[in-house]
C-alpha positions as CSV (number, residue, x, y, z in Angstrom):
1,M,117.9,138.0,51.2
2,P,120.5,136.9,53.0
3,T,123.2,138.0,54.9
4,F,126.8,137.4,54.8
5,T,129.3,138.3,57.3
6,V,133.3,139.2,56.0
7,H,136.0,137.4,57.7
8,Q,139.3,139.0,57.6
9,P,142.5,136.3,57.2
10,P,145.5,137.4,60.1
11,P,148.6,138.6,58.3
12,R,151.0,136.1,56.9
13,P,154.3,136.5,57.5
14,G,155.8,139.6,55.3
15,E,152.5,140.6,54.0
16,A,151.9,144.5,54.2
17,A,148.3,144.0,53.2
18,I,145.5,141.3,53.1
19,A,144.8,140.1,49.8
20,P,140.9,140.5,49.1
21,E,140.6,136.6,47.9
22,R,141.6,135.8,51.3
23,L,138.5,137.2,52.6
24,V,135.6,134.8,53.6
25,F,132.0,135.3,53.1
26,V,129.9,133.0,55.5
27,R,126.0,132.8,54.4
28,D,123.9,133.7,58.2
29,G,120.7,131.3,57.9
30,F,119.7,128.0,57.6
31,H,121.9,125.6,56.1
32,F,120.2,122.6,54.3
33,W,123.2,120.4,53.4
34,A,124.7,120.7,57.2
35,F,120.9,119.4,57.8
36,V,120.9,116.9,55.3
37,L,124.7,115.6,55.5
38,T,126.0,117.0,58.5
39,P,128.9,114.5,59.4
40,F,130.0,115.2,55.5
41,W,129.5,119.1,56.2
42,L,131.3,119.1,59.0
43,L,134.1,116.9,57.3
44,R,133.6,119.7,54.3
45,Y,134.8,123.0,56.4
46,R,136.9,120.7,58.6
47,L,135.0,121.8,62.0
48,W,137.6,119.4,63.8
49,L,136.2,119.8,67.2
50,A,132.0,120.2,66.5
51,F,132.3,117.2,64.4
52,A,133.9,115.5,67.2
53,G,131.3,116.5,69.1
54,Y,128.2,115.6,67.0
55,L,129.9,112.2,67.1
56,A,129.7,112.0,70.7
57,V,126.5,113.4,71.4
58,T,125.1,111.4,68.7
59,I,126.8,107.5,70.2
60,L,125.9,109.1,74.2
61,L,122.1,109.8,72.9
62,G,121.9,106.7,71.0
63,V,122.9,104.4,73.7
64,A,121.0,106.2,75.9
65,L,118.4,106.0,74.0
66,K,118.6,102.1,73.6
67,L,119.4,102.1,77.6
68,T,115.5,103.2,78.0
69,D,114.3,101.1,75.2
70,A,113.5,103.8,73.2
71,G,111.7,102.9,69.6
72,A,113.0,103.4,66.6
73,I,110.7,106.8,66.0
74,V,112.3,108.2,68.8
75,Q,115.6,107.0,68.1
76,F,115.1,108.9,64.7
77,L,113.7,112.3,65.5
78,A,116.3,112.7,68.2
79,G,119.0,112.6,65.2
80,V,116.9,114.5,63.2
81,L,116.6,117.1,66.5
82,I,120.5,116.8,66.4
83,A,121.1,117.8,62.2
84,L,118.5,120.4,62.4
85,L,120.6,121.9,65.1
86,I,123.9,121.6,62.8
87,G,121.4,123.2,59.9
88,F,120.6,126.1,61.4
89,E,124.1,126.6,63.9
90,A,126.2,126.4,60.9
91,A,127.4,129.9,60.1
92,T,127.7,129.7,64.1
93,L,130.7,127.0,63.8
94,R,132.3,128.8,60.8
95,R,132.5,131.7,62.0
96,W,133.9,130.4,65.7
97,K,136.2,127.9,63.3
98,L,137.4,131.1,62.2
99,T,137.5,133.5,65.3
100,R,139.4,130.7,67.9
101,R,141.7,130.6,64.4
102,G,142.4,135.0,64.7
103,W,140.5,136.0,61.7
104,R,138.7,138.8,62.4
105,M,135.1,140.2,61.5
106,L,134.7,142.8,59.2
107,G,130.8,143.2,58.9
108,F,128.1,142.3,57.2
109,V,126.8,142.5,53.5
110,V,123.7,141.6,51.6
111,G,123.4,140.3,48.9
112,E,120.9,137.7,46.8
113,D,124.3,135.4,46.8
114,V,127.7,135.0,47.9
115,E,129.1,136.7,44.7
116,M,126.3,140.2,44.5
117,A,127.3,139.8,48.4
118,E,131.4,140.2,47.7
119,H,130.3,142.7,44.8
120,R,128.4,145.1,47.8
121,F,131.6,144.7,50.1
122,F,134.7,145.0,47.4
123,A,132.6,148.6,45.8
124,E,131.9,149.8,49.3
125,W,135.4,149.2,50.6
126,S,137.1,150.9,47.7
127,K,135.8,153.7,48.1
128,Q,136.4,153.6,51.8
129,A,140.0,152.6,50.0
130,D,139.6,156.0,48.1
131,K,139.3,158.3,50.7
132,P,142.4,160.5,51.4
133,A,143.8,159.0,55.1
134,G,143.5,162.6,56.9
135,E,140.1,163.4,55.4
136,A,137.5,162.7,58.0
137,P,134.4,160.8,57.3
138,P,132.1,163.7,57.0
139,T,129.7,164.2,60.5
140,A,126.3,164.6,60.4
141,P,124.7,167.9,62.7
142,A,124.4,167.0,66.1
143,P,120.7,166.2,67.1
144,Q,118.7,169.0,68.7
145,V,118.3,167.8,72.7
146,T,115.2,169.0,73.4
147,A,114.0,169.0,77.5
148,Q,111.1,167.0,77.7
149,V,109.2,166.6,81.4
150,P,108.0,163.1,82.6
151,A,104.6,162.6,82.8
152,P,103.5,162.4,86.5
153,L,103.6,158.7,87.7
154,R,99.9,156.7,89.1
155,R,99.2,153.7,90.6
156,A,98.2,150.8,89.1
157,T,94.5,150.6,90.0
158,P,93.1,146.3,90.0
159,T,91.1,147.0,86.7
160,D,95.0,147.7,85.2
161,V,95.6,144.6,83.0
162,I,99.5,144.2,82.1
163,G,100.2,140.9,80.5
164,L,98.5,137.7,80.6
165,F,97.5,138.0,84.4
166,P,94.3,139.9,84.6
167,E,94.9,141.4,88.7
168,P,98.5,142.5,89.7
169,D,99.4,139.5,93.0
170,G,97.1,137.6,91.4
171,P,97.6,133.6,91.4
172,R,99.7,132.7,87.9
């Protein structure tokens, strides 16, 4: 099930409370359209710095591959890898932009789609708003602390195998 991060914009002048309509939910995970239509996706979300970086990397990589006489398949694969990277990091780019603009991340919410995530988030948010201001949140009882005596240490023997190497200080 997808995870969404919830972001709150900075308050406008004279605004006492943030309107819930202004909150932004950013889905975490792979973004297919960012992979397929990378430059258009970056422009759609107004990620100008990311778009400039994408253009610079694409042009420099294209020139470098031309100078090294790389084949068309290598150039195509390089473009696909860049687009794949953007597809995986699309949500990170959006969160980075929001953070740069002073938005504050309120938390995470899980939902099948953005509507379900909004429903879950605002249901929990309304519960928090209904609590009286002076009421402290319920606390869990303190855990019982028991003293445990550590097991005595023993030296490793040559037959002990830890990890991928069969003998300590052996060839790697």
